[in-house]
LUMPA-303904 format. One record per residue (C-alpha): residue number from 1; residue in one letter; x, z, y. Coordinates in Angstrom, 1 decimal. Each point is the difference from the previous one (the first is absolute). Last residue first. Layout:
% residues N
[NUM, 'a', [X, Z, Y]] ...
***
This chain:
% residues 352
[352, 'p', [27.5, -3.2, -3.8]] [351, 'a', [-2.5, 0.4, -2.8]] [350, 'q', [-0.7, 3.5, -1.0]] [349, 'r', [-3.4, 0.4, 1.2]] [348, 'g', [-0.8, -3.1, -1.2]] [347, 'n', [1.0, 1.2, -3.4]] [346, 'e', [-2.7, 2.9, 0.5]] [345, 'm', [-2.7, -2.5, 0.9]] [344, 'l', [0.6, -2.3, -3.1]] [343, 's', [0.4, 3.1, -2.0]] [342, 'l', [-3.3, 1.3, 0.9]] [341, 'l', [-1.8, -2.5, -0.3]] [340, 't', [0.9, -0.8, -3.3]] [339, 'q', [-0.7, 3.6, -0.9]] [338, 'g', [-3.0, -0.6, 0.9]] [337, 'k', [-0.9, -3.1, -2.0]] [336, 'e', [1.6, 2.1, -3.2]] [335, 'e', [-2.3, 3.0, 0.4]] [334, 't', [-2.6, -0.3, 2.5]] [333, 'a', [-2.1, 3.4, -0.1]] [332, 'k', [3.1, 1.6, -1.8]] [331, 'i', [2.6, -1.5, 2.7]] [330, 'f', [-2.4, 1.1, 2.8]] [329, 'e', [-0.2, 4.0, -1.1]] [328, 't', [3.8, -0.2, -0.3]] [327, 'r', [0.5, -1.3, 3.7]] [326, 'a', [-2.5, 2.7, 0.9]] [325, 'q', [2.2, 2.6, -1.6]] [324, 'q', [3.0, -1.3, 1.8]] [323, 's', [-1.4, 0.9, 3.9]] [322, 'a', [1.1, 3.5, -0.8]] [321, 'k', [3.4, -0.6, 0.5]] [320, 'r', [-0.3, -2.6, 3.2]] [319, 'f', [-2.1, 2.9, 1.3]] [318, 'a', [3.1, 2.0, -0.1]] [317, 'a', [2.3, -2.7, 1.3]] [316, 'r', [-2.0, -0.5, 2.9]] [315, 'e', [0.4, 3.9, 0.9]] [314, 'q', [3.5, -0.7, -0.2]] [313, 'd', [0.2, -2.8, 1.8]] [312, 's', [-1.9, 1.6, 2.7]] [311, 'l', [-3.6, -0.8, 0.6]] [310, 't', [-1.4, -1.3, 3.2]] [309, 'v', [-3.1, 2.5, 1.3]] [308, 'l', [-1.8, -1.0, 3.3]] [307, 'k', [-2.7, 1.9, 1.4]] [306, 'i', [-3.4, -1.4, 1.1]] [305, 'd', [-2.0, -0.9, 3.0]] [304, 'g', [2.9, 0.3, 2.3]] [303, 'r', [-1.3, -2.8, 2.2]] [302, 'e', [3.8, -1.9, 0.2]] [301, 'v', [0.5, 0.9, -3.6]] [300, 'm', [-3.4, -1.8, -1.2]] [299, 't', [0.8, -3.2, 2.2]] [298, 'd', [3.2, -0.2, -1.4]] [297, 'l', [-0.9, 0.3, -3.6]] [296, 'r', [-2.8, -3.3, 0.7]] [295, 'e', [2.8, -1.6, 1.9]] [294, 'q', [2.4, 0.5, -2.8]] [293, 'n', [-2.6, -0.8, -3.0]] [292, 'l', [-1.0, -3.3, 1.8]] [291, 'q', [3.5, -1.1, 1.1]] [290, 'q', [1.4, 0.6, -3.9]] [289, 'a', [-3.0, -1.7, -1.4]] [288, 'i', [0.0, -2.7, 2.3]] [287, 'd', [3.8, -0.4, -1.1]] [286, 'w', [-0.8, -0.1, -3.5]] [285, 'a', [-2.5, -2.7, 0.1]] [284, 'q', [2.6, -2.4, 1.7]] [283, 'g', [1.9, -0.2, -3.2]] [282, 's', [-3.0, -0.9, -2.2]] [281, 'l', [-2.0, -1.6, 2.5]] [280, 'd', [1.3, -3.7, -0.2]] [279, 'e', [-0.1, 0.5, -3.8]] [278, 'v', [-3.9, 0.9, 0.4]] [277, 'a', [-0.3, -3.3, 2.0]] [276, 'd', [2.0, -2.1, -2.1]] [275, 't', [-1.9, 0.8, -3.1]] [274, 'l', [-3.2, -0.3, 1.5]] [273, 'w', [0.6, -3.5, 1.5]] [272, 'q', [1.5, -1.0, -3.2]] [271, 'r', [-2.8, 1.1, -2.1]] [270, 'e', [-2.3, -1.9, 2.7]] [269, 'r', [2.3, -3.2, -0.7]] [268, 'e', [0.0, 0.1, -3.8]] [267, 't', [-4.1, 0.5, 0.1]] [266, 'l', [-1.5, 3.0, -0.3]] [265, 'g', [-1.9, 0.7, -3.0]] [264, 'a', [2.6, 2.4, -1.8]] [263, 'f', [-0.1, 2.3, 2.6]] [262, 'w', [-3.5, 0.1, 0.3]] [261, 'e', [-0.3, 0.7, -3.9]] [260, 'p', [2.7, 2.9, 0.2]] [259, 'n', [-1.6, 1.6, 3.0]] [258, 'a', [2.8, 0.8, 2.3]] [257, 'i', [2.2, 3.2, 0.6]] [256, 'l', [2.3, 1.3, 2.6]] [255, 's', [1.7, 3.5, -1.8]] [254, 's', [0.4, 3.1, 2.2]] [253, 'v', [3.4, 1.7, 0.2]] [252, 'f', [-0.4, 3.4, 2.0]] [251, 'r', [3.4, 1.2, -0.1]] [250, 's', [1.1, 3.1, -2.1]] [249, 'a', [2.3, 3.3, 0.2]] [248, 'k', [1.1, -0.3, 3.8]] [247, 'p', [-1.3, 3.5, 0.6]] [246, 'l', [-1.2, -0.2, 3.5]] [245, 't', [-2.2, 3.5, 0.0]] [244, 'm', [-3.1, -0.3, 2.3]] [243, 'h', [-1.0, 3.6, 1.3]] [242, 's', [-3.2, 1.2, 2.1]] [241, 'q', [-2.9, -1.8, -1.9]] [240, 'v', [-3.6, -1.0, 1.5]] [239, 'd', [0.7, -2.1, 2.7]] [238, 'h', [2.9, -1.4, -1.9]] [237, 'f', [-2.4, -1.6, -2.3]] [236, 'g', [-1.1, -2.2, 2.7]] [235, 'm', [-0.4, -3.0, -1.8]] [234, 'e', [2.0, -2.1, 2.1]] [233, 'e', [2.7, 2.5, 0.2]] [232, 'i', [0.3, 0.8, -3.9]] [231, 'a', [-0.6, -3.7, -0.7]] [230, 'f', [3.3, -0.8, 2.2]] [229, 'v', [2.2, 2.6, -1.7]] [228, 'p', [-0.3, -1.1, -3.4]] [227, 'n', [-2.7, 1.9, -2.1]] [226, 's', [0.4, 3.5, -1.9]] [225, 'q', [-2.7, 2.9, -0.2]] [224, 'g', [-0.7, 3.6, 1.0]] [223, 'h', [-2.0, 3.0, -0.7]] [222, 'i', [-3.0, -1.5, -1.3]] [221, 'r', [-3.7, 1.3, -0.3]] [220, 'h', [1.2, 1.6, 3.8]] [219, 'l', [-3.1, -1.2, 1.6]] [218, 'q', [2.6, -2.1, 2.4]] [217, 'l', [1.8, -1.4, -2.8]] [216, 'd', [-3.0, -0.9, -1.6]] [215, 's', [-1.5, -1.7, 2.8]] [214, 'y', [3.4, -1.9, 0.8]] [213, 'v', [0.4, -1.1, -3.9]] [212, 'e', [-3.2, -1.4, -0.5]] [211, 'a', [0.1, -3.4, 1.2]] [210, 'y', [3.2, -0.5, -2.3]] [209, 'p', [-1.3, 1.2, -3.4]] [208, 't', [0.9, 3.1, -1.1]] [207, 'q', [1.9, 0.7, -3.4]] [206, 'v', [0.7, 3.9, 0.4]] [205, 'p', [3.5, 0.7, -1.3]] [204, 'k', [1.0, 3.9, -0.7]] [203, 'a', [3.6, 0.4, 1.0]] [202, 'g', [2.6, 0.9, -2.2]] [201, 'y', [2.8, -2.4, 1.1]] [200, 'a', [-1.0, -1.9, -3.0]] [199, 'r', [-3.5, -0.2, 0.8]] [198, 'f', [0.8, -1.6, 3.2]] [197, 's', [1.7, -3.3, -2.2]] [196, 'q', [-2.6, 0.8, -2.7]] [195, 'a', [-3.0, -1.0, 2.5]] [194, 'a', [1.3, -3.3, 1.0]] [193, 't', [0.3, -0.8, -3.7]] [192, 'k', [-3.3, 1.1, -0.8]] [191, 's', [-1.6, -2.4, 2.6]] [190, 't', [-2.2, 1.0, 2.4]] [189, 'm', [1.8, 0.4, 3.5]] [188, 't', [1.6, 3.5, 0.5]] [187, 'r', [-1.1, 3.0, 1.8]] [186, 'f', [1.8, 3.1, -0.5]] [185, 'k', [-2.0, 3.1, -0.8]] [184, 'l', [2.9, 2.4, -0.1]] [183, 'e', [0.6, 2.5, -2.6]] [182, 'q', [3.9, -0.4, 0.2]] [181, 'f', [1.2, -2.8, 2.1]] [180, 'd', [2.0, 2.3, 2.4]] [179, 'g', [1.8, 0.8, -3.2]] [178, 'p', [1.0, -3.4, -0.1]] [177, 't', [2.2, 0.6, 2.9]] [176, 'q', [-0.3, -1.2, 3.4]] [175, 'l', [-3.7, -0.4, 0.7]] [174, 'p', [-0.8, 1.4, 3.5]] [173, 'k', [-2.9, 1.6, 0.6]] [172, 'n', [-3.4, -1.3, 1.2]] [171, 'a', [0.6, -3.2, -2.1]] [170, 't', [1.1, -3.2, 0.3]] [169, 'w', [2.3, -2.5, -2.4]] [168, 'a', [1.4, -3.0, 1.4]] [167, 'm', [0.3, -3.2, -2.1]] [166, 'w', [2.4, -2.3, 1.2]] [165, 'g', [-0.5, -3.6, 1.3]] [164, 'e', [-2.9, -2.5, -0.4]] [163, 's', [2.2, -1.7, -3.1]] [162, 'v', [-1.4, -3.5, -1.7]] [161, 'l', [0.0, -1.4, -3.3]] [160, 'd', [-1.2, -3.2, -0.1]] [159, 'l', [-2.3, -2.4, -1.9]] [158, 'l', [-1.1, 1.4, -2.9]] [157, 'h', [-3.2, -1.5, -1.6]] [156, 'l', [-2.8, 2.4, -1.2]] [155, 'g', [-2.4, -0.2, -3.1]] [154, 's', [1.5, 3.1, -1.7]] [153, 'a', [2.2, -2.0, -2.3]] [152, 'q', [1.1, -2.0, 2.6]] [151, 'y', [1.3, 3.1, 2.1]] [150, 'a', [2.1, 1.2, -3.3]] [149, 'p', [1.1, -3.4, -0.2]] [148, 'q', [1.2, -0.1, 3.5]] [147, 'l', [2.1, 3.2, 0.0]] [146, 'e', [3.1, -1.2, -1.9]] [145, 'f', [0.2, -3.5, 2.2]] [144, 'v', [-0.9, 2.1, 3.1]] [143, 'l', [3.2, 2.0, -0.7]] [142, 'a', [2.2, -2.8, -0.8]] [141, 'p', [-0.8, -1.8, 3.4]] [140, 'n', [1.8, 3.0, 1.4]] [139, 'q', [-1.5, 0.5, 3.5]] [138, 'l', [-0.7, 3.6, -0.8]] [137, 'i', [3.4, 0.4, -0.9]] [136, 's', [2.0, -1.9, 2.8]] [135, 'q', [-2.8, 2.4, 2.3]] [134, 'a', [1.0, 3.4, -1.6]] [133, 'a', [4.1, -0.9, 0.6]] [132, 'e', [-0.7, -1.2, 3.8]] [131, 'p', [-2.2, 2.8, 0.6]] [130, 'e', [2.6, 2.6, -1.2]] [129, 'e', [-1.6, 3.0, -1.4]] [128, 'p', [0.0, -1.6, -3.5]] [127, 'l', [-3.2, -0.6, -1.9]] [126, 'l', [-0.7, 2.5, -2.9]] [125, 'f', [0.1, 3.5, 1.8]] [124, 'h', [-3.7, 0.3, -1.0]] [123, 'l', [-2.6, -1.8, -2.2]] [122, 'n', [-3.2, -1.5, 1.2]] [121, 'f', [1.8, -3.5, 0.1]] [120, 'v', [0.5, 0.3, -3.8]] [119, 'g', [-3.6, 0.1, 0.0]] [118, 's', [-0.5, -3.8, 0.1]] [117, 'e', [1.0, 0.3, -3.6]] [116, 'p', [-3.4, 1.4, -0.7]] [115, 'v', [-2.1, -3.2, 1.3]] [114, 'r', [-3.5, 1.6, 0.2]] [113, 'd', [0.6, 3.5, 0.1]] [112, 'a', [3.4, -1.0, 2.2]] [111, 'l', [-2.4, -1.4, 2.3]] [110, 'h', [-1.3, 3.3, 2.0]] [109, 'g', [3.0, 0.9, 1.4]] [108, 'p', [1.9, -2.9, -0.9]] [107, 's', [-1.1, -1.8, 3.2]] [106, 'a', [-2.3, -3.2, -0.5]] [105, 'f', [-0.1, -2.2, 3.3]] [104, 'a', [-2.3, -3.1, -0.3]] [103, 'l', [-0.5, -4.0, -0.8]] [102, 'd', [-2.9, -1.7, -1.1]] [101, 'i', [-2.5, 2.2, 0.4]] [100, 's', [-3.3, -0.3, -2.0]] [99, 'g', [1.9, -1.4, -2.7]] [98, 'n', [-0.7, 2.6, -2.9]] [97, 'a', [3.6, 1.7, 0.2]] [96, 't', [-0.1, -0.3, 3.8]] [95, 'l', [-3.3, 1.9, 0.3]] [94, 'e', [1.6, 2.3, -2.7]] [93, 't', [2.7, 0.7, 2.3]] [92, 'l', [-1.9, 0.7, 2.9]] [91, 'q', [-2.1, 2.3, -1.7]] [90, 't', [3.1, 2.2, -1.1]] [89, 's', [0.6, 0.1, 3.8]] [88, 't', [-3.1, 1.3, 1.4]] [87, 'g', [-2.5, -2.8, 1.1]] [86, 'l', [-0.7, -3.2, 1.6]] [85, 's', [0.2, 0.8, 3.8]] [84, 'g', [1.6, 3.3, -0.3]] [83, 'y', [3.7, -1.2, -0.1]] [82, 'p', [0.5, -3.4, 2.0]] [81, 'f', [-1.7, -3.1, -1.4]] [80, 'v', [2.3, -3.0, 1.4]] [79, 'd', [-1.4, -4.0, 0.2]] [78, 'v', [2.8, -2.0, -0.7]] [77, 'v', [-1.0, -3.8, 1.1]] [76, 'i', [1.7, -2.7, -1.7]] [75, 'r', [0.0, -3.6, 1.1]] [74, 'g', [1.3, 1.3, 3.6]] [73, 'd', [3.2, -2.3, 0.0]] [72, 's', [0.8, 1.8, -3.3]] [71, 'i', [3.2, 1.2, 1.3]] [70, 't', [-1.7, 1.5, 2.5]] [69, 'e', [-2.6, 1.8, -1.4]] [68, 'i', [2.1, 1.1, -2.8]] [67, 'r', [2.5, 1.5, 2.4]] [66, 'd', [-3.0, 1.5, 2.1]] [65, 'r', [-1.7, 1.5, -2.6]] [64, 'l', [3.2, 1.9, -1.3]] [63, 'h', [1.3, 1.3, 3.2]] [62, 'k', [-4.0, 1.4, 0.2]] [61, 'a', [0.2, 1.4, -3.5]] [60, 'y', [3.2, 1.7, 0.4]] [59, 'l', [-1.3, 1.7, 3.5]] [58, 'h', [-3.1, 1.2, -1.9]] [57, 'q', [2.1, 0.9, -3.2]] [56, 'f', [2.4, 2.4, 2.6]] [55, 's', [-3.0, 1.5, 1.7]] [54, 'g', [-1.8, -1.2, 3.3]] [53, 'e', [-3.3, -0.4, -1.9]] [52, 'i', [-0.7, 1.8, -3.0]] [51, 'e', [2.2, 0.3, -3.2]] [50, 'e', [-1.0, -0.9, -4.0]] [49, 'l', [-0.2, -3.7, 1.6]] [48, 'a', [-2.2, -3.0, -1.4]] [47, 'f', [0.9, -3.7, 0.6]] [46, 'r', [-2.4, -2.6, -0.5]] [45, 'w', [1.1, -4.2, -0.1]] [44, 't', [-2.1, -2.1, 2.3]] [43, 't', [-0.1, -3.7, -0.4]] [42, 'p', [-0.1, -2.3, 3.0]] [41, 'y', [0.4, -2.5, -1.9]] [40, 'd', [-1.2, -1.7, -3.4]] [39, 's', [-1.1, -3.1, 1.7]] [38, 's', [3.5, -0.6, 0.9]] [37, 't', [0.8, -0.8, -3.6]] [36, 'a', [1.8, 2.9, -2.0]] [35, 'g', [3.5, -0.4, -1.7]] [34, 's', [2.3, -2.6, -0.7]] [33, 'e', [-0.7, -0.6, -3.6]] [32, 'n', [-4.0, 0.0, 0.8]] [31, 'k', [-2.6, 2.3, 1.2]] [30, 't', [-3.9, 0.4, 0.4]] [29, 'e', [-2.5, 1.9, 1.8]] [28, 'q', [1.9, 3.4, 0.9]] [27, 'g', [-2.4, 2.9, 1.0]] [26, 's', [0.1, 1.0, 3.6]] [25, 's', [-3.7, 0.8, 0.5]] [24, 'e', [-0.9, 1.3, -3.5]] [23, 's', [2.8, 2.3, 0.0]] [22, 'c', [-0.7, 1.2, 3.2]] [21, 'g', [-3.4, 0.6, -0.7]] [20, 'a', [0.9, 1.9, -3.1]] [19, 'l', [2.3, 2.3, 2.0]] [18, 'l', [-2.4, 0.7, 2.8]] [17, 'a', [-2.6, 1.4, -2.8]] [16, 'l', [2.8, 1.7, -1.4]] [15, 's', [0.6, 1.9, 3.2]] [14, 'a', [-4.0, 0.6, 0.3]] [13, 'l', [0.6, 1.8, -3.3]] [12, 'l', [3.2, 1.9, 0.7]] [11, 'v', [-1.3, 1.1, 3.2]] [10, 'p', [-3.5, 1.2, -1.4]] [9, 'c', [2.3, 1.6, -2.8]] [8, 'l', [2.4, 1.7, 2.0]] [7, 'l', [-1.6, 3.1, 1.6]] [6, 'r', [-1.7, 0.7, -3.2]] [5, 'f', [3.3, -0.4, -1.9]] [4, 'l', [1.4, 2.4, 2.5]] [3, 'q', [-2.6, 2.7, -0.6]] [2, 'a', [0.4, -0.4, -3.4]] [1, 'm', [3.6, 0.4, 0.3]] 
***
C-alpha cells in the first residue's frame, strides 16, 4: 500500500495543480436569474472515474460528455480523468467532497465505509436476475430519495445509480459451494460490507486497492477476486486465474456523485443540462454494460484464457442461504435506514 501511495502521490499532486488551474480558468463571473452570462463560458466540469480508459465508466463518461457539450452548445466542456490519473477510488471520493472534482463515480465497495447505507449494493441475492426488474428498482426515484440524506451528510450529492453488470468470481479453482471459499484469501474492495459478503461464505477477505490486484494474484498474496466481466478482461486478471464463476449473485452498482456546493452553484439551466444528460443515459447505460461485458466474455472464451463455471439453481440457493449473514450485519450497521432500503428493494422485486 505504501508503495502504491508513493507511486500515486506525485501524480496526485500534479493533477491537483491541474485541477486548480482548471478551476481558475473556468470560474463563473456573474449570474442572473436566467443563468450565466456569455462571458462565463466555456466552463469546465471535471469528471473522475474509478476505471481505466476503455472501461464501462469511460464509455459512460464519453457519452455524458458528448450529451452535455451538445445540449449546452459547447458552453460546458467535460474533462474526464480515468483511473490512475488522480488517485485511488477513496481519494477520488475525497477530492469530490472537497470540491477539487465536480463529478465522479463512487462504488459501494469503498464508499460504504463513508456512506454505510450504500453498502446495500454489496449484498448478494438482493437484486432480481431479470435485467428489466433490476433496472426498475435502481431507477426508482424513491431509492435515490432514501439514499440522498446519507450521501449529503458525507459531503456528496447523489445523481444516479448505475449498474455495470453482474459480478463474476475468479480463482484457481471453481467456486461452486460456500465450502470452496473456506480459508480462501479473497480480494474485496475496502469497505466492511464488501468484505462481509464473502466472509459469510467462509472466505478470508483481503481489502486490496484496484491497482494492486493483478500483482497480488500473480504473487499469490490473494487467491481470488470479484469484478464485472469486462474489468476482469481489461485488467488481465484472467491471465493469473484459471477459473471464472458466474454466480449471478450481485451486480456492480456504482454511484454517480457530485460535489454538493458545486451542484448547488450551477444555474438552473446548467442543472437542467446535467439532469437531462444523466436521465438520457440512464437506460442506455444498461445496454452499454451488457454489450461490453458480453464482448469481453467472448474474447476470453475464444482465447481459452479461463474456464467458465455457471452455477446451477441449487448451487445458487446454497449461496443465497449463506449470504443472509451479511444482510444481518448490514442491518446492525445501518439500523432503521438500512431496513428501509432493504424493504424498498425487496418490494421492488415483488412488484408486477
